[in-house]
C-alpha positions, 0 to 999 in steps of 0.5 A: 430411275435416274442415277447421278454421279456426285463427288465428295472431295476435300483435304485429308481427314476432313470427314469424306469417308464419314459423310459417304457412310452416314448418308448411304442407303447401302453398305459403303465400299472403302479402300483405305490404308493405315497411316504411319506416324509420319502420315505416310501409308505403309502399303503400296496402292497396288496392294489394297483396295482391288475389287474382288466382285462387281456391283449389281445392276442396282448398284448393290455391293455384291462383295466388299473390297479386298485388303482394307476395303471393309464396309461401315456398319449397317447404320452407316455411321462411324466415329471418325470425324475428329479431324486429321489429328486423330486419323489412323487410315487414309483413302487410297482409291475411293469411297462409294455409296448410294442414296435415293433422294426421291423415288426415281432419283439416286445419287452415286457418291464417290469419295475422292482421296485427299492425300496429294500422292493420290490426286492422279486418280481425280481425273478418272473419278470425275468423269461424268460427274454432275457436281461435287461436295468439297468438305472443309474443316473450319480449323484448316480451310487451306486443306480444301484449296486443291479441290476448290481449284480443281473443280473451278478449273474444270467447271464442275459445279460444287458446293462447300460443306463446312464440317463443324465437328464439335465446334460452334457453327462457322459463318458461311460468308467468312468461309466464302471470303477465305476460299475466294469463292464466286458469289454463287458458290453455295457454302453449307454448314453440316455435320458429316456424322448426321444423315439428315445434315449430309442429305441436305448438302447433297440436295443443295448440290443437285439443285445448284448443279442443275441451275448451272448446267441449265444456264450453260446450255442456254448460253450455248444456244 
């Protein structure tokens, strides 16, 4: 069995937790805090989201996280995709899920916190990652600029997944121009609530990251 590490990044409230929950074959793990009216969490990072048990060898969660780390329902769906204006919690460490893409290929999904005060965790979470999904809200594309810049500077392959919410589909070329992406960086339209849609995003990422890593290997010869 081959297991690959995939990151899910983007601005606060774009649907990262929802995407991980929708596609995961296991009950996802979350570390979240409630937001205050000012958009700041009301607890300290050290007080929540500390793992009380480990994962099994197969990646199954033996126990969910303490504090606010509650599993999403068994169907892997939530109702939290309306955007930042309806968001009442924020990820403070990571979201974790797992999905089998093929019989001998699994992806371990690590949702990265979106608020800037938790960006210091990104370097640790990104170690060993094959690539990343940058989830974007078409109503506020600027929220994903930090994630795009981060992965570009570290040469981590990524795709931009535009979470259409209840809006009509956004033109991928317009998104690419707005984010000043390279010509080869894929832009995929998706619905973070839908398992099949999210799985297609992950497949596109694995294919793209595989091509990028192969090209870099050949260039180094």
